[in-house]
Structure formats: C-alpha cells, structure tokens
All heavy atoms as a GROMACS GRO file, in nm:
protein
  575
    1MET      N    1  -5.026   2.126  -6.277
    1MET     CA    2  -4.979   2.038  -6.383
    1MET      C    3  -5.051   1.904  -6.370
    1MET      O    4  -5.060   1.846  -6.262
    1MET     CB    5  -4.828   2.020  -6.370
    1MET     CG    6  -4.762   1.947  -6.483
    1MET     SD    7  -4.760   2.031  -6.643
    1MET     CE    8  -4.670   2.179  -6.609
    2VAL      N    9  -5.102   1.854  -6.481
    2VAL     CA   10  -5.171   1.726  -6.487
    2VAL      C   11  -5.085   1.629  -6.568
    2VAL      O   12  -5.033   1.666  -6.673
    2VAL     CB   13  -5.309   1.741  -6.556
    2VAL    CG1   14  -5.378   1.608  -6.570
    2VAL    CG2   15  -5.395   1.840  -6.482
    3GLN      N   16  -5.069   1.508  -6.515
    3GLN     CA   17  -4.996   1.406  -6.588
    3GLN      C   18  -5.087   1.287  -6.613
    3GLN      O   19  -5.182   1.265  -6.539
    3GLN     CB   20  -4.872   1.359  -6.511
    3GLN     CG   21  -4.766   1.467  -6.501
    3GLN     CD   22  -4.636   1.412  -6.446
    3GLN    OE1   23  -4.625   1.299  -6.403
    3GLN    NE2   24  -4.533   1.496  -6.450
    4ALA      N   25  -5.056   1.211  -6.719
    4ALA     CA   26  -5.137   1.093  -6.752
    4ALA      C   27  -5.050   0.992  -6.826
    4ALA      O   28  -4.950   1.028  -6.889
    4ALA     CB   29  -5.255   1.132  -6.839
    5TYR      N   30  -5.093   0.867  -6.816
    5TYR     CA   31  -5.039   0.762  -6.900
    5TYR      C   32  -5.137   0.744  -7.015
    5TYR      O   33  -5.258   0.740  -6.994
    5TYR     CB   34  -5.024   0.631  -6.823
    5TYR     CG   35  -4.912   0.636  -6.723
    5TYR    CD1   36  -4.936   0.666  -6.590
    5TYR    CD2   37  -4.780   0.613  -6.763
    5TYR    CE1   38  -4.833   0.671  -6.498
    5TYR    CE2   39  -4.676   0.618  -6.671
    5TYR     CZ   40  -4.704   0.647  -6.539
    5TYR     OH   41  -4.601   0.653  -6.449
    6ILE      N   42  -5.085   0.734  -7.136
    6ILE     CA   43  -5.168   0.710  -7.253
    6ILE      C   44  -5.129   0.573  -7.306
    6ILE      O   45  -5.014   0.552  -7.347
    6ILE     CB   46  -5.146   0.819  -7.361
    6ILE    CG1   47  -5.168   0.958  -7.301
    6ILE    CG2   48  -5.240   0.795  -7.479
    6ILE    CD1   49  -5.116   1.071  -7.389
    7LEU      N   50  -5.224   0.480  -7.302
    7LEU     CA   51  -5.201   0.344  -7.348
    7LEU      C   52  -5.247   0.337  -7.493
    7LEU      O   53  -5.360   0.376  -7.525
    7LEU     CB   54  -5.279   0.245  -7.262
    7LEU     CG   55  -5.263   0.263  -7.111
    7LEU    CD1   56  -5.349   0.163  -7.036
    7LEU    CD2   57  -5.118   0.252  -7.069
    8ILE      N   58  -5.162   0.287  -7.580
    8ILE     CA   59  -5.188   0.295  -7.724
    8ILE      C   60  -5.178   0.158  -7.789
    8ILE      O   61  -5.082   0.084  -7.765
    8ILE     CB   62  -5.086   0.390  -7.791
    8ILE    CG1   63  -5.099   0.531  -7.732
    8ILE    CG2   64  -5.106   0.392  -7.942
    8ILE    CD1   65  -4.991   0.627  -7.777
    9GLN      N   66  -5.277   0.128  -7.871
    9GLN     CA   67  -5.271   0.011  -7.958
    9GLN      C   68  -5.240   0.060  -8.098
    9GLN      O   69  -5.293   0.163  -8.141
    9GLN     CB   70  -5.403  -0.066  -7.956
    9GLN     CG   71  -5.430  -0.130  -7.821
    9GLN     CD   72  -5.564  -0.201  -7.816
    9GLN    OE1   73  -5.656  -0.168  -7.890
    9GLN    NE2   74  -5.576  -0.297  -7.727
   10THR      N   75  -5.153  -0.015  -8.167
   10THR     CA   76  -5.111   0.026  -8.301
   10THR      C   77  -5.137  -0.086  -8.402
   10THR      O   78  -5.166  -0.200  -8.365
   10THR     CB   79  -4.960   0.058  -8.306
   10THR    OG1   80  -4.885  -0.062  -8.287
   10THR    CG2   81  -4.922   0.160  -8.201
   11GLU      N   82  -5.123  -0.051  -8.528
   11GLU     CA   83  -5.125  -0.152  -8.633
   11GLU      C   84  -5.002  -0.240  -8.614
   11GLU      O   85  -4.901  -0.197  -8.556
   11GLU     CB   86  -5.120  -0.084  -8.770
   11GLU     CG   87  -5.242   0.001  -8.800
   11GLU     CD   88  -5.226   0.084  -8.926
   11GLU    OE1   89  -5.120   0.075  -8.992
   11GLU    OE2   90  -5.320   0.159  -8.958
   12VAL      N   91  -5.008  -0.362  -8.664
   12VAL     CA   92  -4.898  -0.458  -8.650
   12VAL      C   93  -4.770  -0.399  -8.709
   12VAL      O   94  -4.770  -0.346  -8.820
   12VAL     CB   95  -4.934  -0.591  -8.720
   12VAL    CG1   96  -4.814  -0.686  -8.718
   12VAL    CG2   97  -5.054  -0.655  -8.654
   13GLY      N   98  -4.662  -0.405  -8.631
   13GLY     CA   99  -4.532  -0.359  -8.678
   13GLY      C  100  -4.508  -0.210  -8.670
   13GLY      O  101  -4.404  -0.161  -8.714
   14LYS      N  102  -4.602  -0.134  -8.614
   14LYS     CA  103  -4.590   0.013  -8.611
   14LYS      C  104  -4.551   0.070  -8.474
   14LYS      O  105  -4.531   0.190  -8.462
   14LYS     CB  106  -4.724   0.077  -8.653
   14LYS     CG  107  -4.769   0.042  -8.791
   14LYS     CD  108  -4.695   0.122  -8.894
   14LYS     CE  109  -4.755   0.095  -9.032
   14LYS     NZ  110  -4.705   0.186  -9.131
   15ALA      N  111  -4.540  -0.014  -8.371
   15ALA     CA  112  -4.519   0.037  -8.235
   15ALA      C  113  -4.394   0.123  -8.222
   15ALA      O  114  -4.398   0.231  -8.164
   15ALA     CB  115  -4.514  -0.079  -8.136
   16SER      N  116  -4.284   0.078  -8.275
   16SER     CA  117  -4.158   0.152  -8.261
   16SER      C  118  -4.166   0.288  -8.329
   16SER      O  119  -4.124   0.390  -8.272
   16SER     CB  120  -4.043   0.070  -8.320
   16SER     OG  121  -3.921   0.138  -8.303
   17THR      N  122  -4.222   0.292  -8.448
   17THR     CA  123  -4.236   0.418  -8.521
   17THR      C  124  -4.331   0.513  -8.448
   17THR      O  125  -4.302   0.632  -8.435
   17THR     CB  126  -4.287   0.392  -8.664
   17THR    OG1  127  -4.197   0.302  -8.729
   17THR    CG2  128  -4.300   0.520  -8.743
   18VAL      N  129  -4.443   0.460  -8.400
   18VAL     CA  130  -4.540   0.542  -8.328
   18VAL      C  131  -4.476   0.601  -8.202
   18VAL      O  132  -4.489   0.721  -8.175
   18VAL     CB  133  -4.667   0.460  -8.292
   18VAL    CG1  134  -4.753   0.532  -8.190
   18VAL    CG2  135  -4.748   0.430  -8.418
   19ALA      N  136  -4.403   0.519  -8.126
   19ALA     CA  137  -4.337   0.569  -8.004
   19ALA      C  138  -4.237   0.678  -8.038
   19ALA      O  139  -4.228   0.779  -7.966
   19ALA     CB  140  -4.269   0.454  -7.931
   20ASP      N  141  -4.163   0.662  -8.145
   20ASP     CA  142  -4.063   0.762  -8.184
   20ASP      C  143  -4.129   0.894  -8.222
   20ASP      O  144  -4.085   1.001  -8.179
   20ASP     CB  145  -3.980   0.709  -8.300
   20ASP     CG  146  -3.867   0.802  -8.337
   20ASP    OD1  147  -3.789   0.841  -8.247
   20ASP    OD2  148  -3.855   0.839  -8.456
   21VAL      N  149  -4.236   0.888  -8.300
   21VAL     CA  150  -4.306   1.011  -8.342
   21VAL      C  151  -4.368   1.080  -8.222
   21VAL      O  152  -4.356   1.202  -8.204
   21VAL     CB  153  -4.413   0.978  -8.450
   21VAL    CG1  154  -4.502   1.098  -8.477
   21VAL    CG2  155  -4.346   0.930  -8.577
   22ILE      N  156  -4.434   1.004  -8.136
   22ILE     CA  157  -4.500   1.063  -8.019
   22ILE      C  158  -4.400   1.124  -7.923
   22ILE      O  159  -4.428   1.226  -7.859
   22ILE     CB  160  -4.589   0.958  -7.950
   22ILE    CG1  161  -4.710   0.929  -8.039
   22ILE    CG2  162  -4.635   1.006  -7.812
   22ILE    CD1  163  -4.800   0.821  -7.986
   23SER      N  164  -4.283   1.066  -7.910
   23SER     CA  165  -4.183   1.118  -7.816
   23SER      C  166  -4.141   1.261  -7.850
   23SER      O  167  -4.091   1.332  -7.764
   23SER     CB  168  -4.060   1.028  -7.813
   23SER     OG  169  -3.987   1.037  -7.934
   24LYS      N  170  -4.167   1.306  -7.971
   24LYS     CA  171  -4.130   1.441  -8.014
   24LYS      C  172  -4.242   1.543  -7.993
   24LYS      O  173  -4.223   1.662  -8.018
   24LYS     CB  174  -4.088   1.437  -8.161
   24LYS     CG  175  -3.962   1.354  -8.183
   24LYS     CD  176  -3.927   1.344  -8.330
   24LYS     CE  177  -3.795   1.274  -8.352
   24LYS     NZ  178  -3.800   1.130  -8.342
   25ILE      N  179  -4.359   1.499  -7.948
   25ILE     CA  180  -4.472   1.591  -7.926
   25ILE      C  181  -4.448   1.668  -7.796
   25ILE      O  182  -4.416   1.608  -7.693
   25ILE     CB  183  -4.604   1.512  -7.917
   25ILE    CG1  184  -4.635   1.448  -8.053
   25ILE    CG2  185  -4.719   1.604  -7.873
   25ILE    CD1  186  -4.756   1.354  -8.052
   26PRO      N  187  -4.462   1.801  -7.799
   26PRO     CA  188  -4.447   1.880  -7.675
   26PRO      C  189  -4.545   1.832  -7.568
   26PRO      O  190  -4.662   1.810  -7.595
   26PRO     CB  191  -4.479   2.023  -7.720
   26PRO     CG  192  -4.454   2.023  -7.867
   26PRO     CD  193  -4.490   1.886  -7.914
   27GLY      N  194  -4.494   1.816  -7.447
   27GLY     CA  195  -4.576   1.768  -7.336
   27GLY      C  196  -4.557   1.620  -7.308
   27GLY      O  197  -4.596   1.572  -7.202
   28VAL      N  198  -4.497   1.548  -7.402
   28VAL     CA  199  -4.470   1.406  -7.381
   28VAL      C  200  -4.342   1.392  -7.302
   28VAL      O  201  -4.237   1.445  -7.342
   28VAL     CB  202  -4.463   1.330  -7.515
   28VAL    CG1  203  -4.410   1.188  -7.494
   28VAL    CG2  204  -4.599   1.327  -7.581
   29ILE      N  205  -4.350   1.325  -7.189
   29ILE     CA  206  -4.233   1.302  -7.104
   29ILE      C  207  -4.156   1.180  -7.151
   29ILE      O  208  -4.033   1.181  -7.157
   29ILE     CB  209  -4.277   1.283  -6.957
   29ILE    CG1  210  -4.349   1.408  -6.907
   29ILE    CG2  211  -4.159   1.248  -6.868
   29ILE    CD1  212  -4.423   1.388  -6.776
   30GLN      N  213  -4.230   1.074  -7.186
   30GLN     CA  214  -4.167   0.949  -7.225
   30GLN      C  215  -4.264   0.870  -7.312
   30GLN      O  216  -4.385   0.873  -7.290
   30GLN     CB  217  -4.133   0.869  -7.100
   30GLN     CG  218  -4.048   0.748  -7.122
   30GLN     CD  219  -4.003   0.687  -6.990
   30GLN    OE1  220  -4.059   0.717  -6.884
   30GLN    NE2  221  -3.903   0.602  -6.994
   31ALA      N  222  -4.213   0.800  -7.412
   31ALA     CA  223  -4.294   0.712  -7.497
   31ALA      C  224  -4.211   0.588  -7.526
   31ALA      O  225  -4.100   0.597  -7.577
   31ALA     CB  226  -4.332   0.782  -7.627
   32GLU      N  227  -4.266   0.473  -7.490
   32GLU     CA  228  -4.193   0.348  -7.509
   32GLU      C  229  -4.284   0.242  -7.570
   32GLU      O  230  -4.401   0.233  -7.536
   32GLU     CB  231  -4.140   0.296  -7.376
   32GLU     CG  232  -4.036   0.390  -7.314
   32GLU     CD  233  -3.971   0.330  -7.193
   32GLU    OE1  234  -4.040   0.318  -7.091
   32GLU    OE2  235  -3.852   0.297  -7.202
   33ASP      N  236  -4.227   0.161  -7.660
   33ASP     CA  237  -4.302   0.047  -7.711
   33ASP      C  238  -4.284  -0.069  -7.613
   33ASP      O  239  -4.177  -0.088  -7.557
   33ASP     CB  240  -4.263   0.011  -7.854
   33ASP     CG  241  -4.115   0.007  -7.881
   33ASP    OD1  242  -4.042   0.090  -7.825
   33ASP    OD2  243  -4.071  -0.080  -7.958
   34VAL      N  244  -4.393  -0.139  -7.589
   34VAL     CA  245  -4.398  -0.244  -7.487
   34VAL      C  246  -4.468  -0.368  -7.544
   34VAL      O  247  -4.525  -0.364  -7.653
   34VAL     CB  248  -4.472  -0.196  -7.360
   34VAL    CG1  249  -4.399  -0.078  -7.296
   34VAL    CG2  250  -4.616  -0.156  -7.391
   35THR      N  251  -4.466  -0.477  -7.466
   35THR     CA  252  -4.543  -0.595  -7.504
   35THR      C  253  -4.667  -0.602  -7.417
   35THR      O  254  -4.676  -0.537  -7.313
   35THR     CB  255  -4.460  -0.723  -7.484
   35THR    OG1  256  -4.424  -0.734  -7.346
   35THR    CG2  257  -4.334  -0.721  -7.570
   36GLY      N  258  -4.764  -0.681  -7.461
   36GLY     CA  259  -4.888  -0.695  -7.386
   36GLY      C  260  -5.005  -0.644  -7.467
   36GLY      O  261  -4.996  -0.628  -7.588
   37PRO      N  262  -5.118  -0.614  -7.401
   37PRO     CA  263  -5.237  -0.572  -7.473
   37PRO      C  264  -5.223  -0.435  -7.540
   37PRO      O  265  -5.297  -0.402  -7.632
   37PRO     CB  266  -5.347  -0.570  -7.367
   37PRO     CG  267  -5.276  -0.561  -7.237
   37PRO     CD  268  -5.142  -0.627  -7.257
   38TYR      N  269  -5.129  -0.354  -7.492
   38TYR     CA  270  -5.101  -0.224  -7.555
   38TYR      C  271  -4.962  -0.230  -7.615
   38TYR      O  272  -4.876  -0.305  -7.569
   38TYR     CB  273  -5.114  -0.110  -7.453
   38TYR     CG  274  -5.257  -0.094  -7.408
   38TYR    CD1  275  -5.303  -0.157  -7.293
   38TYR    CD2  276  -5.348  -0.021  -7.484
   38TYR    CE1  277  -5.436  -0.147  -7.254
   38TYR    CE2  278  -5.480  -0.010  -7.445
   38TYR     CZ  279  -5.524  -0.073  -7.331
   38TYR     OH  280  -5.655  -0.063  -7.294
   39ASP      N  281  -4.940  -0.150  -7.717
   39ASP     CA  282  -4.814  -0.154  -7.791
   39ASP      C  283  -4.720  -0.040  -7.753
   39ASP      O  284  -4.599  -0.054  -7.766
   39ASP     CB  285  -4.843  -0.148  -7.942
   39ASP     CG  286  -4.934  -0.261  -7.986
   39ASP    OD1  287  -4.898  -0.378  -7.961
   39ASP    OD2  288  -5.042  -0.232  -8.041
   40VAL      N  289  -4.775   0.072  -7.709
   40VAL     CA  290  -4.696   0.189  -7.670
   40VAL      C  291  -4.758   0.246  -7.543
   40VAL      O  292  -4.881   0.254  -7.532
   40VAL     CB  293  -4.696   0.298  -7.781
   40VAL    CG1  294  -4.620   0.421  -7.737
   40VAL    CG2  295  -4.636   0.242  -7.910
   41ILE      N  296  -4.673   0.283  -7.448
   41ILE     CA  297  -4.719   0.354  -7.329
   41ILE      C  298  -4.648   0.488  -7.324
   41ILE      O  299  -4.525   0.495  -7.337
   41ILE     CB  300  -4.695   0.275  -7.200
   41ILE    CG1  301  -4.775   0.145  -7.204
   41ILE    CG2  302  -4.733   0.358  -7.078
   41ILE    CD1  303  -4.758   0.057  -7.083
   42VAL      N  304  -4.727   0.594  -7.307
   42VAL     CA  305  -4.676   0.731  -7.308
   42VAL      C  306  -4.705   0.794  -7.173
   42VAL      O  307  -4.813   0.776  -7.118
   42VAL     CB  308  -4.746   0.813  -7.420
   42VAL    CG1  309  -4.705   0.959  -7.415
   42VAL    CG2  310  -4.716   0.752  -7.556
   43ARG      N  311  -4.610   0.870  -7.122
   43ARG     CA  312  -4.636   0.956  -7.006
   43ARG      C  313  -4.632   1.098  -7.057
   43ARG      O  314  -4.534   1.140  -7.121
   43ARG     CB  315  -4.534   0.934  -6.895
   43ARG     CG  316  -4.566   1.021  -6.774
   43ARG     CD  317  -4.528   0.957  -6.646
   43ARG     NE  318  -4.570   1.044  -6.534
   43ARG     CZ  319  -4.578   1.003  -6.411
   43ARG    NH1  320  -4.548   0.880  -6.381
   43ARG    NH2  321  -4.616   1.086  -6.317
   44ALA      N  322  -4.739   1.172  -7.029
   44ALA     CA  323  -4.750   1.309  -7.081
   44ALA      C  324  -4.796   1.402  -6.970
   44ALA      O  325  -4.852   1.358  -6.869
   44ALA     CB  326  -4.849   1.313  -7.197
   45GLN      N  327  -4.774   1.531  -6.992
   45GLN     CA  328  -4.821   1.631  -6.896
   45GLN      C  329  -4.872   1.754  -6.969
   45GLN      O  330  -4.832   1.783  -7.082
   45GLN     CB  331  -4.709   1.670  -6.799
   45GLN     CG  332  -4.593   1.743  -6.862
   45GLN     CD  333  -4.485   1.775  -6.759
   45GLN    OE1  334  -4.487   1.726  -6.647
   45GLN    NE2  335  -4.390   1.858  -6.798
   46ALA      N  336  -4.962   1.825  -6.902
   46ALA     CA  337  -5.018   1.949  -6.954
   46ALA      C  338  -5.061   2.034  -6.835
   46ALA      O  339  -5.070   1.985  -6.722
   46ALA     CB  340  -5.137   1.920  -7.046
   47ASP      N  341  -5.090   2.160  -6.861
   47ASP     CA  342  -5.128   2.251  -6.753
   47ASP      C  343  -5.264   2.215  -6.692
   47ASP      O  344  -5.284   2.228  -6.572
   47ASP     CB  345  -5.131   2.396  -6.802
   47ASP     CG  346  -4.991   2.449  -6.830
   47ASP    OD1  347  -4.895   2.403  -6.764
   47ASP    OD2  348  -4.977   2.537  -6.916
   48THR      N  349  -5.358   2.172  -6.776
   48THR     CA  350  -5.493   2.140  -6.728
   48THR      C  351  -5.539   2.009  -6.793
   48THR      O  352  -5.483   1.964  -6.893
   48THR     CB  353  -5.594   2.251  -6.764
   48THR    OG1  354  -5.610   2.253  -6.907
   48THR    CG2  355  -5.549   2.387  -6.714
   49VAL      N  356  -5.647   1.954  -6.738
   49VAL     CA  357  -5.707   1.834  -6.797
   49VAL      C  358  -5.755   1.864  -6.939
   49VAL      O  359  -5.741   1.781  -7.029
   49VAL     CB  360  -5.823   1.782  -6.709
   49VAL    CG1  361  -5.898   1.669  -6.778
   49VAL    CG2  362  -5.771   1.735  -6.574
   50ASP      N  363  -5.810   1.981  -6.960
   50ASP     CA  364  -5.855   2.019  -7.094
   50ASP      C  365  -5.739   2.024  -7.193
   50ASP      O  366  -5.750   1.977  -7.306
   50ASP     CB  367  -5.928   2.154  -7.092
   50ASP     CG  368  -6.064   2.146  -7.024
   50ASP    OD1  369  -6.119   2.034  -7.013
   50ASP    OD2  370  -6.114   2.252  -6.983
   51ASP      N  371  -5.627   2.082  -7.151
   51ASP     CA  372  -5.508   2.086  -7.237
   51ASP      C  373  -5.459   1.946  -7.268
   51ASP      O  374  -5.417   1.918  -7.380
   51ASP     CB  375  -5.396   2.168  -7.171
   51ASP     CG  376  -5.426   2.317  -7.167
   51ASP    OD1  377  -5.513   2.364  -7.244
   51ASP    OD2  378  -5.362   2.386  -7.085
   52LEU      N  379  -5.462   1.859  -7.169
   52LEU     CA  380  -5.421   1.721  -7.190
   52LEU      C  381  -5.512   1.653  -7.292
   52LEU      O  382  -5.465   1.586  -7.384
   52LEU     CB  383  -5.423   1.645  -7.057
   52LEU     CG  384  -5.377   1.501  -7.061
   52LEU    CD1  385  -5.229   1.491  -7.097
   52LEU    CD2  386  -5.403   1.433  -6.928
   53GLY      N  387  -5.641   1.673  -7.277
   53GLY     CA  388  -5.736   1.616  -7.373
   53GLY      C  389  -5.713   1.666  -7.514
   53GLY      O  390  -5.718   1.590  -7.610
   54ARG      N  391  -5.686   1.796  -7.527
   54ARG     CA  392  -5.658   1.853  -7.659
   54ARG      C  393  -5.532   1.792  -7.719
   54ARG      O  394  -5.525   1.765  -7.839
   54ARG     CB  395  -5.646   2.004  -7.650
   54ARG     CG  396  -5.781   2.074  -7.649
   54ARG     CD  397  -5.768   2.226  -7.664
   54ARG     NE  398  -5.727   2.290  -7.540
   54ARG     CZ  399  -5.810   2.324  -7.442
   54ARG    NH1  400  -5.938   2.298  -7.453
   54ARG    NH2  401  -5.765   2.384  -7.334
   55MET      N  402  -5.428   1.770  -7.635
   55MET     CA  403  -5.305   1.710  -7.684
   55MET      C  404  -5.332   1.569  -7.738
   55MET      O  405  -5.286   1.533  -7.846
   55MET     CB  406  -5.199   1.700  -7.574
   55MET     CG  407  -5.071   1.634  -7.622
   55MET     SD  408  -4.960   1.570  -7.494
   55MET     CE  409  -4.977   1.680  -7.361
   56VAL      N  410  -5.410   1.492  -7.664
   56VAL     CA  411  -5.438   1.354  -7.705
   56VAL      C  412  -5.517   1.352  -7.836
   56VAL      O  413  -5.481   1.282  -7.930
   56VAL     CB  414  -5.513   1.278  -7.594
   56VAL    CG1  415  -5.561   1.142  -7.644
   56VAL    CG2  416  -5.424   1.261  -7.472
   57VAL      N  417  -5.621   1.432  -7.843
   57VAL     CA  418  -5.708   1.431  -7.962
   57VAL      C  419  -5.640   1.496  -8.082
   57VAL      O  420  -5.644   1.442  -8.193
   57VAL     CB  421  -5.843   1.499  -7.931
   57VAL    CG1  422  -5.926   1.516  -8.057
   57VAL    CG2  423  -5.920   1.418  -7.827
   58ALA      N  424  -5.576   1.610  -8.063
   58ALA     CA  425  -5.523   1.687  -8.176
   58ALA      C  426  -5.385   1.641  -8.221
   58ALA      O  427  -5.348   1.662  -8.336
   58ALA     CB  428  -5.518   1.836  -8.141
   59LYS      N  429  -5.308   1.579  -8.132
   59LYS     CA  430  -5.172   1.544  -8.169
   59LYS      C  431  -5.146   1.394  -8.162
   59LYS      O  432  -5.106   1.333  -8.262
   59LYS     CB  433  -5.073   1.619  -8.080
   59LYS     CG  434  -5.081   1.769  -8.101
   59LYS     CD  435  -4.984   1.845  -8.014
   59LYS     CE  436  -5.001   1.994  -8.036
   59LYS     NZ  437  -4.922   2.071  -7.942
   60VAL      N  438  -5.169   1.333  -8.048
   60VAL     CA  439  -5.136   1.191  -8.032
   60VAL      C  440  -5.221   1.105  -8.125
   60VAL      O  441  -5.168   1.021  -8.200
   60VAL     CB  442  -5.151   1.147  -7.884
   60VAL    CG1  443  -5.134   0.996  -7.872
   60VAL    CG2  444  -5.052   1.220  -7.796
   61GLN      N  445  -5.353   1.122  -8.122
   61GLN     CA  446  -5.439   1.036  -8.202
   61GLN      C  447  -5.424   1.057  -8.353
   61GLN      O  448  -5.472   0.975  -8.431
   61GLN     CB  449  -5.586   1.055  -8.162
   61GLN     CG  450  -5.615   0.999  -8.024
   61GLN     CD  451  -5.760   1.015  -7.984
   61GLN    OE1  452  -5.837   1.088  -8.047
   61GLN    NE2  453  -5.799   0.948  -7.878
   62GLN      N  454  -5.356   1.162  -8.392
   62GLN     CA  455  -5.335   1.187  -8.535
   62GLN      C  456  -5.212   1.115  -8.591
   62GLN      O  457  -5.190   1.115  -8.712
   62GLN     CB  458  -5.322   1.338  -8.559
   62GLN     CG  459  -5.443   1.419  -8.516
   62GLN     CD  460  -5.573   1.368  -8.576
   62GLN    OE1  461  -5.582   1.345  -8.695
   62GLN    NE2  462  -5.673   1.349  -8.492
   63VAL      N  463  -5.134   1.053  -8.504
   63VAL     CA  464  -5.013   0.982  -8.549
   63VAL      C  465  -5.056   0.859  -8.629
   63VAL      O  466  -5.138   0.779  -8.584
   63VAL     CB  467  -4.924   0.942  -8.429
   63VAL    CG1  468  -4.808   0.855  -8.474
   63VAL    CG2  469  -4.873   1.067  -8.358
   64GLU      N  470  -4.997   0.844  -8.746
   64GLU     CA  471  -5.029   0.731  -8.834
   64GLU      C  472  -4.989   0.599  -8.769
   64GLU      O  473  -4.882   0.586  -8.712
   64GLU     CB  474  -4.956   0.747  -8.967
   64GLU     CG  475  -4.996   0.643  -9.069
   64GLU     CD  476  -4.930   0.665  -9.204
   64GLU    OE1  477  -4.892   0.781  -9.233
   64GLU    OE2  478  -4.915   0.568  -9.276
   65GLY      N  479  -5.079   0.502  -8.774
   65GLY     CA  480  -5.052   0.369  -8.720
   65GLY      C  481  -5.123   0.340  -8.589
   65GLY      O  482  -5.125   0.227  -8.544
   66ILE      N  483  -5.182   0.443  -8.527
   66ILE     CA  484  -5.254   0.423  -8.402
   66ILE      C  485  -5.396   0.376  -8.432
   66ILE      O  486  -5.464   0.432  -8.517
   66ILE     CB  487  -5.258   0.553  -8.318
   66ILE    CG1  488  -5.118   0.587  -8.268
   66ILE    CG2  489  -5.356   0.540  -8.202
   66ILE    CD1  490  -5.110   0.716  -8.189
   67THR      N  491  -5.440   0.272  -8.359
   67THR     CA  492  -5.576   0.224  -8.377
   67THR      C  493  -5.666   0.258  -8.259
   67THR      O  494  -5.787   0.270  -8.275
   67THR     CB  495  -5.578   0.071  -8.399
   67THR    OG1  496  -5.516   0.007  -8.288
   67THR    CG2  497  -5.505   0.035  -8.528
   68ARG      N  498  -5.607   0.273  -8.138
   68ARG     CA  499  -5.689   0.303  -8.019
   68ARG      C  500  -5.601   0.362  -7.910
   68ARG      O  501  -5.485   0.324  -7.897
   68ARG     CB  502  -5.754   0.175  -7.969
   68ARG     CG  503  -5.842   0.195  -7.846
   68ARG     CD  504  -5.911   0.068  -7.808
   68ARG     NE  505  -6.005   0.035  -7.917
   68ARG     CZ  506  -6.084  -0.071  -7.918
   68ARG    NH1  507  -6.082  -0.156  -7.819
   68ARG    NH2  508  -6.166  -0.092  -8.017
   69THR      N  509  -5.658   0.454  -7.831
   69THR     CA  510  -5.586   0.508  -7.715
   69THR      C  511  -5.676   0.500  -7.592
   69THR      O  512  -5.798   0.501  -7.602
   69THR     CB  513  -5.545   0.655  -7.736
   69THR    OG1  514  -5.661   0.738  -7.745
   69THR    CG2  515  -5.458   0.674  -7.859
   70LEU      N  516  -5.611   0.493  -7.477
   70LEU     CA  517  -5.680   0.499  -7.348
   70LEU      C  518  -5.596   0.590  -7.259
   70LEU      O  519  -5.479   0.562  -7.235
   70LEU     CB  520  -5.690   0.359  -7.286
   70LEU     CG  521  -5.748   0.351  -7.145
   70LEU    CD1  522  -5.894   0.396  -7.144
   70LEU    CD2  523  -5.734   0.210  -7.092
   71THR      N  524  -5.655   0.701  -7.214
   71THR     CA  525  -5.583   0.798  -7.132
   71THR      C  526  -5.616   0.777  -6.985
   71THR      O  527  -5.734   0.774  -6.948
   71THR     CB  528  -5.619   0.942  -7.176
   71THR    OG1  529  -5.589   0.957  -7.315
   71THR    CG2  530  -5.540   1.044  -7.095
   72CYS      N  531  -5.512   0.762  -6.905
   72CYS     CA  532  -5.527   0.735  -6.760
   72CYS      C  533  -5.460   0.847  -6.682
   72CYS      O  534  -5.337   0.845  -6.663
   72CYS     CB  535  -5.463   0.602  -6.724
   72CYS     SG  536  -5.524   0.462  -6.820
   73PRO      N  537  -5.537   0.946  -6.635
   73PRO     CA  538  -5.477   1.055  -6.557
   73PRO      C  539  -5.417   1.003  -6.426
   73PRO      O  540  -5.471   0.913  -6.362
   73PRO     CB  541  -5.595   1.149  -6.529
   73PRO     CG  542  -5.696   1.115  -6.632
   73PRO     CD  543  -5.679   0.968  -6.659
   74VAL      N  544  -5.304   1.062  -6.388
   74VAL     CA  545  -5.240   1.029  -6.261
   74VAL      C  546  -5.312   1.105  -6.150
   74VAL      O  547  -5.337   1.225  -6.162
   74VAL     CB  548  -5.091   1.068  -6.264
   74VAL    CG1  549  -5.026   1.047  -6.129
   74VAL    CG2  550  -5.018   0.989  -6.373
   75VAL      N  551  -5.347   1.034  -6.042
   75VAL     CA  552  -5.411   1.098  -5.928
   75VAL      C  553  -5.324   1.079  -5.805
   75VAL      O  554  -5.252   0.981  -5.794
   75VAL     CB  555  -5.552   1.042  -5.901
   75VAL    CG1  556  -5.646   1.072  -6.016
   75VAL    CG2  557  -5.549   0.894  -5.875
   76HIS      N  558  -5.330   1.173  -5.714
   76HIS     CA  559  -5.256   1.167  -5.589
   76HIS      C  560  -5.358   1.169  -5.477
   76HIS      O  561  -5.408   1.276  -5.440
   76HIS     CB  562  -5.156   1.282  -5.578
   76HIS     CG  563  -5.059   1.284  -5.691
   76HIS    ND1  564  -4.951   1.200  -5.697
   76HIS    CD2  565  -5.054   1.358  -5.805
   76HIS    CE1  566  -4.884   1.221  -5.809
   76HIS    NE2  567  -4.944   1.319  -5.876
   77ILE      N  568  -5.388   1.053  -5.423
   77ILE     CA  569  -5.493   1.040  -5.321
   77ILE      C  570  -5.429   1.036  -5.184
   77ILE      O  571  -5.330   0.976  -5.160
   77ILE     CB  572  -5.577   0.914  -5.344
   77ILE    CG1  573  -5.645   0.927  -5.481
   77ILE    CG2  574  -5.680   0.894  -5.236
   77ILE    CD1  575  -5.721   0.803  -5.524
   0.00000   0.00000   0.00000
C-alpha cells in the first residue's frame, strides 16, 4: 500500500467545496481545507505508485476549482 499527501491550490473561495468533493473519491483517507500556500491537503492511498498516479490524474485533478496539485508520497526510511 502506498500513501501520499496531495497539496492542492484552488480558485479563490473553492477550497471547502474541493475538499468535500475529493473526500468522496475512493482511496482518499482525509481531505481538509487549510490556510497557507495550499488550500486543501489530502491524504490518499492506493495499491501501487502507478495506481496513486492514476487516481490523482484521473480523479483528483478533474475536480472543478483546482488550479494545481503537488503529490508527496509517504516514505518510511
């Protein structure tokens, strides 16, 4: 199982709606709107890195109101 944080920038005033929509995507553990340089932070999981990438590109990035994403895989060193 691979987990990652997805940092999301949204259009002005869209953070709450984006977080709510993303929280319903299968594989999303948590989605919260936050303050700072990013508007929403998501914790997600998938079976493989490829599956995680597909989730981000095919589902998360398609949510209306998102302007940019940055995916940060969790590593255990």
